[in-house]
TORLO-100253 format. One line per field, with one value per residue (C-alpha): x, y, z. Coordinates in steps of 0.2 Angstrom, whole numbers, plus 5000, padded with zeros to 4 digits. Layout:
c1: (X | ...)
c2: (Y | ...)
c3: (Z | ...)
% end
This chain:
c1: (5035 | 5051 | 5069 | 5068 | 5053 | 5061 | 5076 | 5066 | 5062 | 5062 | 5044 | 5032 | 5014 | 5000 | 4988 | 4975 | 4986 | 4992 | 4973 | 4970 | 4985 | 4978 | 4961 | 4969 | 4979 | 4963 | 4955 | 4970 | 4978 | 4993 | 4986 | 4978 | 4987 | 4996 | 4993 | 5006 | 4998 | 4981 | 4987 | 4996 | 4981 | 4970 | 4983 | 4984 | 4997 | 5008 | 5014 | 5022 | 5020 | 5038 | 5034 | 5020 | 5029 | 5043 | 5030 | 5024 | 5040 | 5045 | 5027 | 5030 | 5048 | 5040 | 5028 | 5041 | 5051 | 5035 | 5029 | 5048 | 5048 | 5062 | 5051 | 5049 | 5030 | 5026 | 5026 | 5008 | 5005 | 4993 | 4976 | 4977 | 4967 | 4960 | 4952 | 4947 | 4938 | 4930 | 4923 | 4917 | 4907 | 4901 | 4895 | 4887 | 4876 | 4869)
c2: (5019 | 5020 | 5015 | 4998 | 4992 | 4998 | 4988 | 4972 | 4965 | 4947 | 4945 | 4957 | 4960 | 4967 | 4981 | 4967 | 4956 | 4971 | 4974 | 4957 | 4957 | 4972 | 4963 | 4947 | 4956 | 4964 | 4947 | 4937 | 4947 | 4943 | 4930 | 4920 | 4903 | 4900 | 4918 | 4920 | 4905 | 4909 | 4927 | 4918 | 4908 | 4923 | 4932 | 4919 | 4920 | 4906 | 4918 | 4908 | 4911 | 4918 | 4930 | 4937 | 4940 | 4947 | 4959 | 4964 | 4966 | 4979 | 4987 | 4989 | 4997 | 5008 | 5013 | 5016 | 5028 | 5039 | 5041 | 5046 | 5060 | 5050 | 5051 | 5068 | 5074 | 5076 | 5092 | 5095 | 5107 | 5122 | 5118 | 5123 | 5138 | 5125 | 5115 | 5130 | 5138 | 5121 | 5119 | 5136 | 5134 | 5117 | 5126 | 5140 | 5128 | 5118)
c3: (4994 | 5004 | 4999 | 5008 | 4998 | 4981 | 4985 | 4988 | 4971 | 4971 | 4970 | 4961 | 4968 | 4959 | 4965 | 4967 | 4978 | 4988 | 4991 | 4996 | 5009 | 5016 | 5019 | 5024 | 5036 | 5045 | 5044 | 5050 | 5066 | 5075 | 5087 | 5072 | 5072 | 5054 | 5050 | 5036 | 5029 | 5029 | 5022 | 5008 | 5004 | 5004 | 4992 | 4979 | 4965 | 4972 | 4986 | 5001 | 5020 | 5019 | 5005 | 5013 | 5029 | 5021 | 5012 | 5029 | 5036 | 5023 | 5025 | 5044 | 5040 | 5027 | 5039 | 5054 | 5041 | 5037 | 5055 | 5060 | 5046 | 5036 | 5020 | 5014 | 5010 | 4991 | 4984 | 4976 | 4963 | 4965 | 4956 | 4937 | 4931 | 4920 | 4934 | 4945 | 4928 | 4923 | 4941 | 4943 | 4926 | 4933 | 4949 | 4938 | 4929 | 4944)
% end
């Protein structure tokens, strides 16, 4: 994540809570009454509506940084010879 999310650490989120957060955002759109309370309830883990809204704001900020090119793309390594060789062997066995 971008530096903005790394600097905010007053409340930790598990991978499961993040997934529930994503699903709840899809379910409760911006026009839903009491959106942040509903999202907090869906996330669980005693997250408050304020924590959920702050988490959303950080996500939006991170996305803006990524889309504006402020976050460098990761430098992926080329596939290793071992992976290529084992894949070729697996393909031959088919």
